[in-house]
C-alpha positions as CSV (number, residue, x, y, z in Angstrom):
1,M,0.1,0.0,0.2
2,P,1.3,3.5,-0.8
3,T,2.8,5.4,2.5
4,S,0.2,7.8,2.6
5,F,-1.8,4.6,3.7
6,Q,0.0,3.6,6.3
7,D,0.0,7.4,7.7
8,S,-3.5,7.7,7.8
9,R,-3.5,4.5,9.6
10,D,-0.7,5.7,12.3
11,K,-3.3,9.4,13.0
12,L,-6.1,7.3,12.9
13,L,-4.8,5.1,16.0
14,Q,-3.4,7.5,17.8
15,H,-6.1,10.0,17.7
16,F,-8.8,7.0,18.8
17,L,-6.7,5.8,21.2
18,D,-6.6,9.3,23.1
19,F,-10.2,9.5,22.3
20,L,-10.3,6.4,24.3
21,W,-8.5,7.7,26.9
22,R,-10.8,10.7,27.2
23,Q,-14.0,8.0,28.1
24,W,-12.3,6.3,30.1
25,T,-11.2,9.6,31.7
26,A,-14.8,10.7,32.5
27,L,-15.7,7.1,34.0
28,G,-12.7,8.0,36.8
29,V,-9.7,6.5,34.8
30,P,-6.7,9.4,35.9
31,G,-4.9,10.4,33.2
32,H,-6.3,12.5,30.4
33,E,-8.9,15.4,29.6
34,V,-12.8,14.9,30.6
35,P,-15.0,14.5,26.6
36,S,-15.7,18.0,25.3
37,G,-18.5,16.5,23.7
38,D,-22.6,16.3,24.2
39,W,-22.9,12.5,24.1
40,I,-23.5,9.3,26.1
41,I,-20.7,6.6,26.9
42,D,-21.7,3.1,25.9
43,P,-19.9,1.5,28.7
44,E,-20.0,-2.4,27.2
45,A,-19.2,-1.1,23.8
46,L,-16.4,0.7,25.5
47,V,-15.2,-2.2,27.6
48,L,-15.2,-4.4,23.8
49,I,-13.0,-2.1,21.9
50,T,-10.8,-1.4,25.2
51,T,-9.6,-4.9,25.1
52,R,-8.1,-4.7,21.1
53,M,-7.1,-0.9,21.3
54,G,-5.6,-1.4,24.5
55,R,-2.7,-3.7,23.3
56,Y,-1.5,-0.6,21.5
57,D,-1.3,1.0,25.0
58,S,-0.8,-0.7,27.7
59,R,-1.6,2.2,30.5
60,L,-4.9,2.3,29.1
61,L,-5.8,-1.4,29.4
62,D,-4.1,-1.4,33.0
63,N,-6.5,1.3,33.8
64,A,-9.3,0.1,32.1
65,I,-9.1,-3.1,34.0
66,E,-8.3,-1.1,37.2
67,W,-11.6,0.6,36.8
68,L,-13.7,-2.6,36.4
69,S,-12.0,-4.6,39.3
70,A,-13.3,-1.3,41.6
71,N,-16.8,-0.8,39.2
72,G,-17.5,-4.0,37.6
73,R,-20.9,-4.1,39.1
74,R,-21.8,-1.0,37.0
75,I,-21.3,-3.2,33.8
76,N,-24.8,-5.1,32.2
77,L,-22.9,-8.4,31.4
78,Q,-26.0,-9.9,29.6
79,R,-25.6,-6.6,27.2
80,L,-22.1,-7.6,27.1
81,K,-23.0,-10.9,25.8
82,R,-25.1,-9.9,23.5
83,L,-23.3,-7.0,22.0
84,R,-19.8,-9.4,21.7
85,P,-21.3,-11.1,18.4
86,Q,-23.0,-8.5,17.4
87,W,-20.0,-6.3,16.9
88,P,-16.7,-8.1,16.6
89,T,-14.7,-5.5,18.1
90,A,-12.9,-7.3,21.1
91,D,-10.0,-9.2,21.5
92,P,-11.2,-12.7,22.8
93,G,-8.1,-13.2,24.1
94,V,-7.8,-10.3,26.1
95,F,-11.4,-10.2,27.3
96,G,-11.2,-13.9,28.6
97,A,-8.1,-12.9,30.6
98,I,-10.1,-10.1,31.9
99,S,-13.1,-11.5,32.9
100,E,-10.7,-14.3,35.0
101,I,-9.3,-11.4,36.9
102,L,-12.5,-9.7,37.6
103,S,-14.0,-12.9,39.0
104,E,-11.5,-13.6,41.4
105,Q,-13.4,-11.2,43.1
106,S,-16.6,-12.8,44.9
107,A,-19.1,-9.7,44.3
108,L,-17.7,-10.1,40.2
109,R,-17.9,-14.2,40.0
110,K,-20.4,-13.9,37.1
111,W,-17.6,-12.2,34.7
112,N,-16.5,-15.8,34.7
113,T,-19.1,-16.4,32.8
114,L,-18.4,-14.3,29.3
115,R,-15.2,-16.5,29.0
116,D,-15.4,-18.0,25.3
117,T,-14.6,-21.7,26.0
118,H,-14.1,-22.0,22.7
119,Y,-11.2,-19.8,22.4
120,L,-8.3,-20.9,20.1
121,L,-5.2,-20.4,21.3
122,P,-2.6,-19.4,18.7
123,E,0.3,-22.1,18.0
124,E,3.0,-19.6,19.7
125,P,2.3,-17.4,22.8
126,E,2.8,-13.5,21.7
127,P,3.3,-10.5,23.7
128,L,0.0,-8.7,24.7
129,F,1.1,-5.5,23.7
130,I,2.4,-4.3,20.7
131,H,3.9,-1.1,18.6
132,P,1.3,0.9,16.3
133,D,3.3,-1.4,13.7
134,G,2.0,-4.4,15.2
135,S,5.5,-5.6,16.1
136,P,5.5,-7.2,19.9
137,L,6.4,-4.9,22.7
138,P,9.5,-6.8,25.0
139,V,7.7,-8.9,28.0
140,L,9.9,-8.5,31.4
141,G,9.4,-9.5,34.5
142,D,7.1,-12.5,36.1
143,L,3.8,-13.5,33.6
144,D,0.3,-13.0,34.7
145,E,-1.2,-16.9,34.6
146,R,-4.1,-15.0,33.3
147,F,-3.0,-13.9,30.5
148,Q,-0.8,-17.3,29.4
149,K,-3.9,-19.3,29.4
150,Y,-4.7,-17.4,26.2
151,G,-1.3,-17.6,25.0
152,L,-0.7,-13.6,25.4
153,L,2.4,-12.7,27.7
154,R,2.7,-9.8,29.7
155,T,4.3,-8.8,33.4
156,K,1.7,-9.8,36.1
157,W,-1.3,-7.0,36.3
158,T,-2.1,-6.5,40.1
159,P,-4.4,-3.5,41.4
160,R,-3.2,-0.2,42.4
161,G,-6.1,1.4,44.0
162,T,-6.3,4.4,41.7
163,A,-9.5,4.0,39.8
164,Q,-12.6,6.0,41.1
165,T,-16.2,6.1,40.6
166,P,-17.7,7.7,37.2
167,L,-18.1,11.4,37.4
168,P,-21.5,11.8,38.4
169,N,-21.3,15.8,37.7
170,E,-20.3,14.6,33.4
171,A,-23.5,14.4,31.3
172,C,-21.7,12.1,29.0
173,N,-22.1,9.6,32.3
174,L,-26.2,9.2,31.7
175,I,-26.4,5.6,31.3
176,L,-24.2,4.8,34.6
177,A,-26.3,7.6,36.8
178,L,-29.7,6.2,35.4
179,R,-27.9,3.0,36.4
180,S,-27.3,4.1,40.3
181,L,-31.2,5.1,40.6
182,F,-32.8,2.1,39.1
183,G,-30.2,-0.9,38.8
184,V,-28.1,-2.8,36.1
185,N,-31.3,-3.3,34.1
186,A,-33.2,-2.2,31.3
187,R,-34.8,0.3,32.8
188,A,-32.1,2.4,32.9
189,E,-31.2,1.4,29.2
190,I,-35.1,2.7,28.1
191,L,-34.7,5.6,30.0
192,A,-31.7,7.0,28.7
193,W,-33.2,6.2,25.2
194,L,-36.5,8.1,25.2
195,L,-34.7,11.1,27.3
196,T,-33.0,11.4,24.2
197,H,-35.2,10.9,21.3
198,E,-38.3,12.2,20.6
199,S,-40.4,9.0,20.8
200,G,-39.4,5.3,20.1
201,H,-41.0,1.6,19.3
202,P,-40.2,-1.2,20.9
203,G,-38.3,-2.6,18.0
204,A,-35.8,0.8,17.7
205,I,-35.4,0.5,21.5
206,A,-34.3,-3.0,21.4
207,R,-32.1,-2.7,18.7
208,D,-30.0,0.5,20.1
209,T,-29.7,-1.5,23.3
210,A,-28.8,-4.3,22.6
211,Y,-31.9,-6.2,24.3
212,F,-34.3,-9.0,23.1
213,P,-37.3,-6.8,21.8
214,K,-39.3,-8.9,23.6
215,T,-37.9,-7.5,27.3
216,I,-38.2,-4.1,25.7
217,Q,-41.6,-4.4,25.1
218,L,-42.8,-6.0,28.4
219,T,-40.6,-3.3,30.1
220,L,-42.5,-0.6,28.5
221,N,-45.7,-1.9,29.3
222,E,-45.1,-2.0,33.0
223,M,-43.3,0.9,32.7
224,E,-46.4,3.1,31.2
225,E,-48.3,2.3,34.1
226,S,-46.6,4.6,36.2
227,G,-48.3,7.4,34.3
228,C,-44.6,8.6,33.3
229,L,-44.4,6.9,29.8
230,H,-46.9,7.4,27.4
231,S,-47.8,5.7,24.0
232,I,-49.4,6.3,20.8
233,R,-50.7,4.8,17.6
234,Q,-49.3,5.1,14.3
235,G,-50.2,2.6,11.7
236,R,-49.5,-1.1,13.3
237,E,-46.4,0.6,15.4
238,K,-47.0,1.9,19.1
239,R,-45.0,4.4,20.3
240,F,-43.9,5.7,23.5
241,R,-42.2,9.0,24.8
242,I,-41.7,10.3,27.9
243,Q,-41.9,13.6,29.6
244,K,-38.6,15.6,29.4
245,E,-39.4,18.5,31.5
246,G,-39.7,16.4,34.9
247,W,-36.7,15.0,34.6
248,Q,-35.1,17.6,34.9
249,H,-33.5,16.9,38.2
250,V,-31.2,13.9,36.3
251,L,-29.6,17.4,34.6
252,S,-29.3,19.6,37.9
253,G,-26.5,17.7,38.7
254,M,-24.2,17.5,36.0
255,N,-22.8,20.0,33.4
256,A,-25.6,20.4,31.0
257,L,-28.5,22.7,29.5
258,R,-29.9,19.5,27.7
259,F,-29.6,16.0,27.6
260,P,-26.8,14.5,25.5
261,R,-27.2,12.7,22.5
262,S,-27.4,9.0,22.4
263,I,-25.0,7.0,19.8
264,N,-24.7,3.6,19.1
265,W,-21.3,3.4,19.4
266,S,-20.9,-0.3,19.1
267,P,-21.2,0.1,14.7
268,V,-18.8,3.1,15.4
269,Y,-16.2,1.5,17.1
270,Y,-16.6,-1.6,14.2
271,F,-15.9,1.0,11.5
272,I,-12.6,2.8,12.7
273,S,-10.9,-0.8,14.1
274,R,-12.0,-2.2,10.6
275,T,-10.6,1.0,9.0
276,L,-7.3,0.1,10.9
277,D,-7.3,-3.3,9.8
278,L,-8.0,-2.2,6.1
279,L,-5.4,0.7,5.8
280,K,-2.8,-1.4,7.6
281,D,0.9,-2.4,5.6
282,D,1.2,-5.4,5.3
283,G,4.1,-5.4,2.9
284,D,2.2,-7.0,0.0
285,P,2.6,-4.3,-3.2
286,A,-0.9,-4.8,-4.5
287,S,-2.3,-2.9,-7.6
288,S,-4.7,-0.4,-6.6
289,H,-7.5,-2.2,-9.0
290,L,-6.7,-4.4,-6.6
291,R,-6.7,-2.8,-3.4
292,A,-10.4,-0.9,-4.8
293,I,-11.9,-4.2,-4.9
294,Q,-11.0,-5.1,-1.1
295,Q,-11.8,-1.1,-0.1
296,R,-15.4,-1.8,-1.9
297,G,-16.1,-5.2,-0.2
298,F,-15.2,-3.1,3.2
299,L,-17.4,-0.4,2.4
300,D,-20.1,-3.0,2.1
301,E,-19.7,-5.0,4.7
302,V,-19.7,-2.1,7.5
303,G,-21.8,0.2,5.6
304,P,-25.1,-1.4,7.6
305,A,-23.1,-1.2,10.5
306,L,-22.9,2.5,10.2
307,D,-26.7,2.9,9.5
308,R,-27.4,1.6,12.8
309,S,-25.5,3.9,14.5
310,G,-27.6,6.6,14.1
311,L,-25.5,8.4,11.5
312,Q,-26.6,8.0,8.3
313,S,-24.4,6.4,5.5
314,E,-23.9,7.6,2.0
315,F,-21.7,4.8,0.6
316,A,-23.1,4.6,-2.4
317,A,-21.2,7.7,-3.7
318,H,-18.0,5.6,-3.0
319,K,-19.0,2.5,-5.2
320,K,-18.9,4.2,-8.3
321,L,-15.5,5.3,-7.9
322,T,-12.4,2.9,-9.3
323,G,-8.5,3.0,-8.5
324,D,-7.1,5.6,-7.0
325,Q,-9.7,8.1,-6.8
326,L,-11.6,5.4,-4.2
327,T,-8.5,5.5,-2.4
328,Q,-8.1,8.8,-2.4
329,A,-12.0,9.2,-1.2
330,I,-11.4,6.5,1.7
331,E,-8.2,8.6,2.9
332,K,-10.3,12.0,2.8
333,D,-12.8,10.1,4.8
334,V,-10.4,8.5,7.4
335,S,-9.1,12.6,7.8
336,T,-12.5,13.7,8.4
337,V,-12.7,10.7,11.3
338,I,-9.4,11.9,12.8
339,N,-10.9,15.2,13.0
340,L,-14.2,13.7,14.7
341,L,-12.4,12.2,16.9
342,Q,-10.2,15.2,18.0
343,T,-13.6,16.9,18.6
344,D,-15.8,14.6,20.2
345,F,-18.1,14.5,17.8
346,V,-19.3,17.4,18.9
347,S,-22.9,18.0,18.1
348,S,-22.5,21.5,16.6
349,A,-20.2,20.7,13.8
350,P,-21.8,22.2,10.1
351,P,-22.6,18.9,8.1
352,Q,-20.4,19.8,5.5
353,S,-17.8,19.3,7.7
354,L,-18.7,15.0,8.1
355,P,-17.4,12.7,5.6
356,T,-19.6,11.3,3.2
357,F,-20.5,8.0,5.5
358,M,-21.9,10.2,8.2
359,L,-24.2,13.3,6.1
């Protein structure tokens, strides 16, 4: 691949890592500045993508494990189970090792049920942490047996007691604030969804929250009996809405004047991680024609994913391009994604600043 592709990948990787750092900081990890955007953090999607991207940043991964060790009870394990196969962003070996570490605590024993019992070990053990180009980092000191089980080599992880509880005054932590009020269940997710949308039918809410549609339907019917939710019929659909004015007290302790945006982060993370794979320079001097075929297949794969993210996709324009034109268009989009990561997807960004897949 051209050098520009590798340069684009290096920049995208670094800005994506910075972006993940800002999210974890908002949750209570000591580190970078808190996000400046007006969107909600999805803790389960963040955990999954960090198991993959954390291999490029040992501090990020170790701080995430530290936070989970102290706050793992705040994670919805059922939702985590459903997200993993839907959006394969997690590194299965890293995820399995973390699940073992957490399940050593009696309060977090259920994490042990998340391990992939059919995980295939690599032929040879490999270092856990890697350079941006994929080359391994040296491993010094005593090895961690929990990671060794999954063919990953690293020094032993031990808790340092630095993790804090999620910052309650940050609007991006709305999901976790509602879980503190209502428990780690579908009700918290449903409330967050309704507070950030005008209205919705159970199927749409189930798709975005990664719950079974029947679970959402039954829970919405129960919640409607409280008088706080209302429903109307639109054709064959039953749409639910909530009076947001009655929930302004939730914002009273947050640095926000309105409820944050809801973005389905799983497909966005999937898109970025697959883009990083696409841009990886494997030393194959493929022709621009062959690269275009590979890229077009990638667009066909991730297009539906981005449609489900809430960020409208327009891949059709790319499908009309060929050869170097397609390559240049993708590089331009990667550059725009980098700008969005730097600004935390600020909603005030003008529409023309968005890449073709986010217009």
